Structure formats: structure tokens, C-alpha cells
TIMI-815391 format. One record per residue (C-alpha): residue in three letters; y, x, z. Coordinates in steps of 0.5 Angstrom, whole numbers, padded with zeros to 4 digits, always signed. Layout:
// TIMI-815391
AlaYXZ ...
// end
This chain:
// TIMI-815391
Met+0012-0003-0029 Cys+0006+0001-0033 Arg+0001-0004-0037 Pro-0006-0004-0038 Lys-0008-0002-0045 Ala-0015-0003-0045 Ser-0019-0009-0045 Val-0024-0010-0039 Arg-0026-0004-0036 Ile-0031-0003-0031 Arg-0030+0001-0024 Arg-0035+0007-0024 Gly-0041+0006-0021 Val-0039+0000-0017 Ser-0043-0006-0018 Leu-0044-0013-0014 Ala-0048-0009-0008 Val-0043-0005-0006 Phe-0039-0011-0003 Ser-0044-0014+0001 Val-0043-0018+0008 Leu-0039-0012+0010 Ala-0034-0013+0005 Gly-0031-0018+0010 Leu-0030-0012+0016 Ser-0025-0008+0017 Pro-0025+0000+0014 Ala-0026+0001+0022 Ala-0032-0004+0022 Arg-0035-0001+0016 Ala-0035+0006+0019 Gln-0038+0004+0025 Ser-0043+0000+0021 Ala-0045+0006+0017 Gly-0045+0010+0024 Glu-0039+0014+0023 Pro-0033+0015+0029 Val-0028+0011+0029 Ser-0021+0015+0029 Thr-0014+0012+0032 Trp-0010+0014+0026 Lys-0013+0017+0020 Gln-0008+0020+0014 Ile-0009+0018+0007 Ala-0009+0023+0002 Gly-0005+0029+0004 Tyr+0002+0032+0003 Thr+0001+0034-0005 Val+0002+0030-0012 Gly-0002+0031-0018 Glu+0004+0032-0023 Gly+0001+0036-0028 Leu+0003+0043-0026 Ala+0000+0049-0024 Asp-0002+0047-0018 Pro-0001+0040-0014 Ala+0007+0039-0012 Gly+0010+0038-0006 Gly+0016+0034-0004 Pro+0023+0038-0005 Val+0025+0044-0001 Thr+0032+0046+0000 Asn+0031+0054+0001 Val+0026+0059+0002 Trp+0026+0066+0005 Tyr+0022+0072+0008 Ser+0022+0075+0015 Pro+0026+0082+0015 Ala+0018+0085+0015 Gly+0016+0081+0009 Asn+0010+0078+0013 Arg+0012+0071+0014 Leu+0015+0066+0009 Leu+0020+0060+0011 Val+0022+0054+0008 Glu+0027+0048+0009 Thr+0025+0041+0007 Ala+0030+0036+0004 Ala+0029+0033+0012 Gly+0032+0039+0015 Arg+0025+0041+0018 Ile+0024+0049+0018 Phe+0016+0051+0017 Glu+0013+0058+0017 Thr+0007+0061+0014 Ala+0004+0068+0015 Asp-0003+0067+0012 Phe+0001+0063+0006 Gln-0004+0057+0006 His-0003+0054+0013 Trp+0004+0052+0015 Arg+0007+0051+0022 Leu+0014+0048+0025 Asn+0019+0053+0026 Thr+0024+0050+0031 Thr+0028+0057+0033 Glu+0030+0059+0026 Thr+0036+0057+0021 Ala+0036+0058+0014 Pro+0040+0065+0012 Pro+0046+0065+0008 Thr+0046+0064+0000 Pro+0045+0071-0002 Pro+0051+0074-0005 Ser+0052+0072-0013 Ala+0051+0078-0018 Ser+0054+0079-0025 Ala+0051+0080-0031 Ala+0052+0080-0039 Asn+0049+0074-0041 Leu+0047+0067-0037 Pro+0040+0065-0040 Glu+0041+0058-0037 Ala+0048+0055-0036 Asn+0051+0055-0029 Ala+0045+0059-0027 Arg+0045+0063-0020 Leu+0044+0070-0020 Gln+0041+0074-0016 Ser+0039+0082-0015 Ala+0033+0085-0013 Gly+0033+0093-0013 Ser+0034+0094-0021 Arg+0032+0088-0023 Leu+0036+0081-0024 Tyr+0034+0074-0023 Ala+0037+0068-0026 Val+0035+0061-0022 Gly+0037+0055-0027 Glu+0036+0048-0027 Ser+0029+0049-0031 Asn+0027+0055-0031 Ile+0027+0062-0027 Tyr+0028+0068-0031 Ala+0028+0076-0030 Ser+0032+0081-0033 Asp+0031+0089-0033 Asp+0037+0091-0037 Asn+0043+0087-0033 Gly+0043+0081-0037 Arg+0043+0083-0044 Ser+0036+0080-0045 Trp+0032+0075-0041 Leu+0024+0074-0040 Asn+0023+0067-0038 Leu+0017+0067-0032 Thr+0016+0060-0031 Gly+0017+0056-0038 Phe+0011+0054-0042 Asn+0011+0050-0048 Asn+0018+0048-0047 Arg+0017+0046-0040 Ser+0016+0050-0033 Val+0009+0051-0030 Ile+0012+0049-0023 Gly+0017+0044-0025 Gly+0025+0044-0025 Ala+0031+0043-0020 Phe+0030+0050-0017 Thr+0034+0051-0011 Ala+0032+0058-0008 Leu+0028+0064-0010 Ala+0026+0070-0005 Val+0024+0077-0006 Ser+0019+0080-0001 Ala+0022+0086+0003 Ala+0015+0089+0003 Asn+0013+0088-0004 Ala+0018+0087-0010 Gln+0013+0084-0014 Glu+0012+0078-0009 Leu+0017+0072-0011 Ser+0017+0065-0008 Ala+0021+0060-0011 Ala+0023+0053-0008 Asn+0025+0047-0012 Arg+0024+0039-0013 Phe+0016+0040-0013 Gly+0015+0044-0007 Val+0014+0052-0006 Trp+0011+0057-0010 Arg+0009+0064-0010 Ser+0008+0070-0015 Leu+0005+0077-0013 Asp+0006+0079-0020 Gly+0013+0079-0021 Gly+0013+0072-0024 Leu+0008+0073-0029 Ser+0004+0068-0025 Trp+0004+0063-0020 Arg+0001+0058-0015 Gly+0003+0052-0010 Leu+0003+0053-0003 Asn+0004+0046-0002 Asp-0002+0043+0001 Asp-0001+0044+0008 Leu+0006+0043+0008 Pro+0009+0037+0011 Asp+0013+0035+0005 Leu+0011+0028+0002 Thr+0018+0024+0002 Ala+0014+0017+0003 Arg+0020+0012+0003 Lys+0016+0005+0001 Leu+0009+0002+0001 Val+0008-0002-0005 Asn+0001-0003-0003 Arg-0003+0001+0002 Arg-0005+0006-0004 Thr+0001+0006-0008 Val+0008+0009-0005 Val+0015+0010-0007 Leu+0018+0017-0006 Ala+0025+0019-0004 Asp+0027+0020-0011 Ser+0024+0013-0013 Thr+0018+0016-0017 Val+0012+0012-0015 Val+0005+0015-0014 Asn-0002+0012-0013 Tyr-0008+0014-0009 Asp-0014+0016-0013 Ser-0020+0020-0012 Gly-0017+0023-0006 Ala-0011+0025-0008 Trp-0003+0022-0009 Val-0003+0022-0017 His+0004+0021-0021 Thr+0005+0014-0024 Glu+0010+0011-0029 Asp+0010+0005-0025 Ile+0017+0003-0022 Asp+0019+0001-0015 Pro+0018-0007-0015 Asp+0024-0008-0010 Leu+0028-0004-0015 Thr+0025-0008-0021 Leu+0027-0014-0018 Arg+0034-0013-0016 Leu+0035-0010-0023 Ala+0033-0017-0025 Leu+0037-0021-0021 Leu+0043-0017-0023 Ala+0041-0018-0030 Arg+0040-0026-0029 Ser+0045-0028-0025 Arg+0050-0022-0024 Met+0048-0022-0016 Leu+0048-0014-0014 Phe+0044-0014-0008 Asn+0042-0008-0003 Ala+0035-0011-0002 Ala+0031-0017-0004 Ala+0025-0020-0003 Gln+0021-0026-0007 Ala+0015-0030-0004 Gly+0013-0037-0007 Gly+0019-0040-0010 Leu+0024-0037-0005 Ile+0028-0031-0007 Tyr+0032-0027-0001 Gly+0038-0022-0003 Gly+0042-0018+0002 Thr+0048-0014+0000 Gly+0052-0008+0002 Asp+0057-0011+0007 Gly+0051-0016+0011 Ala+0051-0022+0007 Leu+0044-0025+0006 Gln+0043-0031+0001 Val+0037-0035-0002 Ser+0035-0038-0008 Arg+0031-0044-0009 Asp+0031-0044-0017 Asn+0029-0037-0019 Gly+0036-0034-0018 Ala+0040-0039-0022 Ser+0043-0041-0016 Trp+0044-0038-0009 Ser+0047-0040-0002 Asp+0050-0036+0003 Ala+0048-0035+0010 Ala+0053-0034+0016 His+0054-0027+0017 Val+0050-0025+0023 Val+0052-0017+0023 Ser+0057-0013+0019 Ala+0052-0007+0017 Pro+0049-0007+0010 Ile+0042-0011+0009 Asp+0037-0005+0008 Arg+0030-0009+0007 Ile+0028-0016+0007 Trp+0021-0018+0008 Ala+0018-0025+0007 Asp+0011-0029+0009 Ala+0007-0030+0002 Asp+0004-0036+0005 Arg+0010-0039+0009 Pro+0016-0036+0005 Glu+0021-0040+0009 Ser+0019-0034+0014 Ala+0023-0028+0013 Leu+0026-0021+0017 Ala+0031-0017+0015 Ala+0034-0010+0017 Ala+0041-0009+0018 Gly+0042-0002+0021 Ser+0039-0002+0027 His+0039-0010+0027 Leu+0033-0014+0026 Leu+0034-0021+0023 Arg+0030-0027+0023 Thr+0029-0034+0019 Val+0024-0039+0020 Asn+0028-0044+0015 Gly+0028-0041+0008 Gly+0035-0037+0010 Leu+0039-0043+0012 Phe+0041-0039+0018 Trp+0038-0032+0021 Asp+0038-0030+0028 Asp+0038-0023+0031 Val+0031-0021+0034 Thr+0033-0014+0035 Gly+0032-0015+0043 Ser+0030-0008+0047 Leu+0029-0004+0040 Pro+0032+0003+0041 Gln+0038+0004+0037 Ala+0036+0007+0031 Pro+0036+0005+0023 Ile+0030+0000+0021 His+0027+0002+0014 Gly+0021-0003+0014 Met+0018-0009+0017 Ala+0011-0013+0017 Ala+0009-0019+0021 Asp+0003-0023+0023 Arg+0006-0030+0023 Ser+0000-0033+0025 Ala+0000-0028+0031 Gly+0007-0028+0032 Val+0007-0021+0032 Val+0012-0016+0028 Tyr+0012-0009+0026 Val+0018-0005+0025 Ala+0019+0003+0022 Thr+0025+0007+0025 Asp+0028+0013+0025 Arg+0025+0014+0032 Gly+0018+0011+0030 Val+0014+0005+0029 Phe+0015-0001+0034 Ser+0011-0008+0035 Gly+0014-0014+0038 Asn+0012-0022+0040 Val+0017-0025+0035 Pro+0015-0032+0033 Met+0015-0034+0026 Asn+0013-0041+0025 Asp+0019-0044+0029 Ala+0026-0041+0033 Gly+0022-0038+0039 Pro+0025-0033+0044 Ala+0030-0029+0041 Ala+0030-0022+0045 Pro+0023-0019+0045 Glu+0020-0013+0048 Trp+0018-0008+0044 Lys+0013-0003+0044 Ala+0012+0004+0041 Val+0005+0004+0037 Ser+0006+0011+0034 Arg+0006+0016+0039 Asp+0000+0019+0037 Leu+0003+0021+0030 Pro+0007+0026+0028 Ala+0014+0026+0031 Ala+0018+0024+0024 Ala+0022+0017+0022 Ala+0017+0012+0020 Trp+0020+0010+0013 Asp+0015+0003+0012 Val+0010-0001+0015 Arg+0005-0006+0012 Leu+0000-0011+0015 Asn-0006-0011+0010 Pro-0012-0016+0010 Asp-0017-0012+0012 Asn-0014-0012+0019 Thr-0011-0005+0019 Leu-0004-0002+0019 Thr-0001+0003+0015 Val+0005+0007+0016 Ala+0009+0012+0011 Leu+0012+0017+0016 Asp+0018+0022+0012 Gly+0015+0029+0011 Tyr+0008+0027+0013 Gly+0005+0022+0008 Val+0001+0016+0010 Phe-0003+0014+0016 Glu-0007+0008+0018 Thr-0010+0005+0024 Pro-0013-0002+0026 Ala-0008-0006+0027 Pro-0006-0006+0035 His-0005-0013+0036 Arg-0011-0016+0033 Thr-0015-0011+0037 Arg-0012-0014+0044 Ala-0016-0022+0042 Val-0022-0025+0039 Arg-0020-0029+0033 Ile-0023-0032+0027 Val-0021-0031+0020 Asn-0024-0032+0013 Gly-0029-0027+0011 Ala-0025-0027+0004 Asp-0018-0025+0005 Met-0018-0025+0012 Ser-0013-0031+0013 Asp-0013-0036+0018 Arg-0015-0041+0013 Ala-0020-0047+0015 Ala-0028-0045+0014 Ala-0033-0050+0010 Pro-0041-0050+0010 Gly-0044-0044+0008 Ser-0038-0040+0008 Leu-0036-0033+0011 Ile-0032-0032+0017 Ser-0030-0025+0021 Val-0029-0025+0028 Leu-0024-0020+0030 Gly-0024-0016+0036 Ala-0032-0017+0038 Asn-0038-0014+0037 Val-0042-0021+0036 Gln-0050-0022+0038 Gln-0050-0030+0037 Gly-0046-0035+0035 Arg-0047-0043+0036 Asn-0043-0050+0036 Gly-0047-0054+0040 Ala-0055-0054+0037 Val-0052-0051+0031 Ser-0053-0044+0030 Tyr-0048-0039+0026 Pro-0052-0033+0024 Val-0049-0026+0025 Leu-0050-0022+0019 Ala-0046-0016+0021 Ala-0043-0013+0027 Ser-0039-0007+0030 Thr-0034-0006+0036 Val-0028-0008+0032 Ser-0031-0014+0028 Ser-0037-0019+0026 Gln-0038-0023+0021 Leu-0042-0030+0021 Gln-0044-0035+0016 Val-0042-0042+0017 Pro-0049-0046+0017 Phe-0049-0051+0011 Glu-0050-0057+0016 Ala-0044-0056+0020 Ala-0040-0062+0020 Ala-0032-0062+0018 Gly-0028-0062+0024 Val-0025-0057+0030 Phe-0030-0054+0034 Gln-0030-0049+0039 Leu-0035-0044+0037 Ala-0039-0040+0043 Leu-0040-0033+0041 Glu-0044-0028+0046 Gly-0045-0020+0045 Ala-0048-0015+0050 Gly-0046-0018+0056 Asp-0039-0021+0054 Arg-0038-0028+0052 Trp-0032-0032+0048 Thr-0030-0039+0046 Val-0026-0039+0039 Pro-0023-0045+0036 Leu-0025-0046+0029 Thr-0024-0051+0024 Val-0029-0053+0019 Lys-0027-0057+0012 Asp-0032-0060+0007 Ala-0029-0055+0002 Ser-0024-0049+0004 Pro-0024-0044-0003 Ala-0022-0037-0002 Ile-0022-0031-0007 Phe-0025-0025-0005 Val-0020-0019-0005 Asp-0021-0011-0003 Ala-0018-0007+0002 Glu-0012-0007-0003 Gly-0011-0014-0004 Ser-0014-0014-0011 Pro-0019-0020-0013 Leu-0027-0018-0013 Ile-0028-0021-0021 Leu-0034-0019-0025 Asp-0035-0018-0032 Ala-0040-0024-0034 Ser-0044-0020-0039 Ser-0046-0014-0034 Gly-0045-0016-0027 Leu-0040-0010-0025 Val-0034-0011-0022 Val-0028-0011-0027 Asp-0022-0005-0025 Pro-0016-0008-0022 Asn-0011-0004-0026 Ile-0014-0006-0033 Ala-0013-0012-0037 Val-0018-0018-0038 His-0018-0019-0045 Ala-0017-0026-0048 Asn-0023-0031-0049 Ser-0027-0027-0045 Val-0032-0029-0039 Val-0031-0027-0032 Gln-0034-0029-0025 Val-0030-0029-0019 Leu-0033-0028-0013 Ala-0031-0033-0008 Thr-0033-0037-0001 Gly-0032-0044+0002 Leu-0034-0048-0003 Gly-0038-0052+0001 Lys-0046-0055+0000 Val-0050-0054-0006 Thr-0055-0057-0009 Pro-0061-0056-0008 Asp-0060-0055-0001 Trp-0061-0048+0001 Pro-0062-0045+0008 Thr-0057-0042+0012 Gly-0057-0034+0013 Val-0062-0033+0007 Pro-0060-0030+0000 Ala-0059-0034-0006 Pro-0065-0034-0011 Leu-0064-0029-0016 Asp-0066-0034-0021 Ser-0063-0041-0022 Pro-0058-0041-0016 Pro-0056-0047-0012 Ala-0050-0050-0016 Val-0044-0052-0012 Arg-0044-0060-0011 Gly-0036-0061-0011 Ala-0032-0060-0017 Val-0029-0054-0017 Thr-0022-0052-0022 Ala-0018-0046-0023 Tyr-0011-0045-0026 Leu-0008-0039-0029 Asp+0000-0039-0028 Gly-0001-0047-0027 Thr-0005-0048-0033 Pro-0012-0050-0032 Val-0018-0045-0034 Thr-0024-0048-0036 Val-0030-0047-0030 Thr-0036-0046-0034 Lys-0041-0046-0027 Ala-0040-0045-0020 Thr-0046-0043-0016 Leu-0048-0038-0010 Ala-0048-0031-0012 Pro-0055-0029-0013 Gly-0058-0024-0008 Tyr-0053-0025-0003 Val-0051-0029+0003 Gly-0044-0033+0004 Tyr-0042-0031-0003 Tyr-0040-0036-0009 Leu-0040-0034-0016 Val-0034-0038-0020 Glu-0035-0037-0028 Leu-0029-0038-0032 Gln-0027-0037-0039 Ile-0021-0034-0041 Pro-0017-0038-0046 Ala-0016-0035-0053 Ile-0009-0035-0053 Val-0005-0031-0047 Asn+0001-0028-0045 Arg+0000-0020-0044 Gly+0001-0018-0037 Thr+0000-0020-0030 Ser-0002-0028-0029 Glu-0003-0031-0022 Leu-0010-0034-0021 Arg-0012-0039-0016 Ile-0018-0044-0015 Leu-0019-0051-0012 Met-0023-0056-0009 Asn-0023-0063-0006 Gly-0015-0062-0006 Glu-0016-0055-0002 Glu-0012-0049-0005 Ser-0015-0042-0005 Asn-0011-0036-0004 Arg-0007-0033-0011 Val-0009-0027-0014 Lys-0007-0023-0020 Leu-0010-0022-0026 Tyr-0008-0017-0032 Leu-0009-0020-0039 Glu-0009-0018-0045 Pro-0009-0022-0052 Asp-0014-0021-0057 Gln-0012-0015-0062 Ala-0010-0018-0069 Pro-0015-0016-0074 Gln-0014-0010-0078 
// end
């Protein structure tokens, strides 16, 4: 994996003010609160990737050719789809034409690259090599490199085809691993035609903004576009580590908590409870290769496995697996995600995305009915699906990229989740809760009022009163003409660290008060402030629904402790977050000596543990 190289870096233009009470709402709710329309599916970025070439790159294109009149350009993608363009900007699917036969090979005195394919166009000879495209006007005695500059091709390599327009001998189009490229001056200059070509080969969702492509490269969403990174597919990293550690060759693997699941090419499922030192076998359920495994981060004993068109489930840490395929259409399954608390599973298949009611806490009915949830998406294979903490569903479609929508099952019923991490953990006096699926105007438990801080048709955010007692209650909620009664558990303390839409913790640099970039390391011996909720009552008492004072904010009454990878970290103070409602600041002193890389942070109070988040750490620089 690519590791941070700098110390604390602040996100450009981002302060705590950005993460107001709307932080606990889904993107759809935030959009509605800002007066923006909410769409069913929204595409994330587009089809191209920043690779440092002459123009943004696309996915691999296997063939390119012109229509006989030269007024249309056609391409065939690696997925076998044919697209055409007449304006050399916008592409449309062509379902009637097929790729023409490969042009007859020409001969030349010399080749500019070993195994280059020769192609004649009038008096000019072209050579399509692995690395570059060349032209010769003297039958190959000398060659002009049309794409090379500074020892690399300006339009990428791995060329597959070259086409010359019958209407203009100076017009060329080339296809390669990085898309399709066009020149109007005989190859002296090139521009990409990839912006509107649906050819992003998304295969796995590392998170909602990081995607593994078909060639195992990893791209990240940055400033509105996909950008190539040096990161490695985490699934591949885990499988290679297991191979090196225990000599186990797995086709798929997943790790959650202290459990590691592995699946082989012949359909065997195994589990390790000691970090891969030993493995136990489960009975073979199917004879197909295990292609993908999903494990619940909060309850590792619950997991899913895909084997061809079969979906398998375990609720006891892999002691046994049962087939829960049910009525799922017969098509290869590529990815899965589940909401264990709701008993809902989503699967990504060659025939789209489906959802089904599958109990994940116990071995409930094993023949669920499945419903398609991707009818409004382009007709393409779905390679992965992900449920996000902010109540959205992300899907990776072959060729068409990444799309998001509010998770369908979470919009059907009103329920309460924690405002920091969207989990179903208990609330605490003073903490933030989000009500999903309801536009709430008033909340009440008996005579105690729960102030509404933000609301939309998708979700609402409330604060638990500081005077709320511990217990299990039925919270009465009211909207415009609607009423709901929703169960709520309140404890004296129930800490939760705020995470953003990508699951990164919201942590402030103590000296500046700005939010630390999650991709850059926190330096040893520095002081950071963790944004949290659920730390309970404060001293002096503070009124519910009122922003904390900027000076001398009330301090948390109980003792807050913190751990990095299980090692205690000094908590210098814990208070309400100045100027905000329901937010707490837990200030930590990072140890003077830390290991470089990713560490796991958690906070505890009254025996209750928060969610676990990742921090990049960097040791102090050695004296020069």
C-alpha cells in the first residue's frame, strides 16, 4: 500500500464548521437540506482515469475502425461492447455491427519494435508495437515514432489496433490499454476520445471512492475525477500475506476482527482464529470456486461467500455454511454487502444488483426472495456492491463505472442510528442520533423533549437531552401529518467517533483546529482532537440543544480512555466541542514513539467501547 510521507496535513479549506449537524445525515439528506434535488442513482466521477497521458485515459479497447465513408468511428471494448461516434466526442452503443477482420499484414525492410504489426495506408506504412506506433514512408528502412516522448508513449502502451480514415489519410485512430486516441495530422499530435466512452473496468470497491480495476490497478476519486494510485488491492494483499504466512493459497479472503476467512478454487471454505497460524475446514457446500467473501466488521462470526451463482452464509464463524441463494437469478455473483441489523443482503451479479432478506444474526430461513434494485442503471454486469455508513448503496458496473443511491431497504422503515457512525449502538445523554426515513419535526419521550437539529425527507438529526435517563424507551416522533414510535436505548455513556462519508475519522489538529487529511500521517508526539459523541453528561451542566461555549466548554464527567492498537494513549481533556451541539472533543497526546503505518484507534468510557477507526502514524524524523 502507498504510505503517507508527510506529517499532519490539513484538508484544503476544511474546518470544523463544515461538519455541522448535517454530518450525521446521508448525502441525499444533506442535498435536500441545501435545496438540491435528490436523484435515484448518481454516477460518481466518469469513465476516465488520470494517468499522466496526453488526455485522461479510458479502459482497454480491443479494436477501432472507421465506417466506409470515414464519417463514423467505431470501437470494441474489452467487455465486447461496440460503440460509435459521429462527432468524435459522444459515444452511443451499437448493437448491429461487428468488428471487421484484421487488415492484411504488410512487409517492411525493418521493424521498429520486435513483433510490431505492419499496416499499409497508401504509400505510408504503419507499425503498431507494444509500446508505440510508428510511420515509414520508405517501406520500413527508417521509422518515425508517432507516440513516443521522453522514453514513453504520450497515449499509453499495449496497442491493439490502428485505423486510418478513408476520407482523410492524415486522420488516425489508435486503440490500446488506455482507451482510444485520435490524430488529425498523421500522428504528430493526439487527443483522447475517452471522456464519454463507457469503459471503466471497475471490479472491486475498496471503499466508496477507491476502486480496483480489471488489471488490478487501484484508482481513487479526487477532485471530481478518478486518479491512478500506487495502492494495492487489499484483497490481493491479504491473500499474498496468507500465502507467505501459512502457505495457504486462497482464491478469496476476508478478515474481520480476529477471524480470517479463506476460500479456495475448488470450493473449500476455511477459517482461522489465530491470524492465519492454523485453519479449520468447513464442509463443502458447493463445488464451484469461492470468488468473494464478505465478513461483518462488527460481528465477524457473520459472513457471506460467493461461489459461482451460489450465495453461502455463516453465522457462527465458519463452523458451517448454508446456501441462501433462494430465487436469485442464475448468474455469477461478484460482490456482496449486508446490513446485519436489518437482515438485508445485496449481491452484485452479471444480471445486476439484487436485495434479499437474509438473517445474519442467526440461521433463519435459507431461501430468500430477491428483488432487483438496479433497473434504472445501465444494462451491465455489476461487479461489486457496498453499504456505506451514511445510508447509501454504492455499485460498480462493468464499463459504466460507479453509482450511488440511498440504500433502498433503509428508506422503507423508520429507524434510529448513531449520528457519528450510523451504527445501531445505544445513545447517551447529550449525544446525536439520526432518524432514517422520516422528516421529523418533534421528538419526545414522555415529558422530555428531543430537539430536532436538522431534517429532510430522507433523515433527521436529534439530540438526546442531557437529562435523559438510561433505559429502553419508545421515542415518539412527529412530522407533518405523520407519527412514528421508534425504540431507543440510552446508556450513561456510549462513545462513538465521527467518521466521514468514506469512513475516515474526523480528527482535528489541536494547534490549528482544522481537520486532518485522513491520507496523511499524524506525527509522533503531536496533539490531536477526536470528534466524538455519546460521552454523556458534563460539568457544569449544559442545556440541551444549545451550542457549547467557545471559551471553557463543559468537561465530560466520566473518565475517557483511548487506545492505539491496544496501547493506552494519554487523554489530556474531554469536553463539549465549542460552538456545536452534540459534539465532543477528546484531546489525545500521540506517543513519542510510534510505528510507521496504520494504527487502530478506539475510545472507551464506563466500559463502553467506540467504533474502531484507522490512523496513519509517522515516527519523528531523526536529527540531521
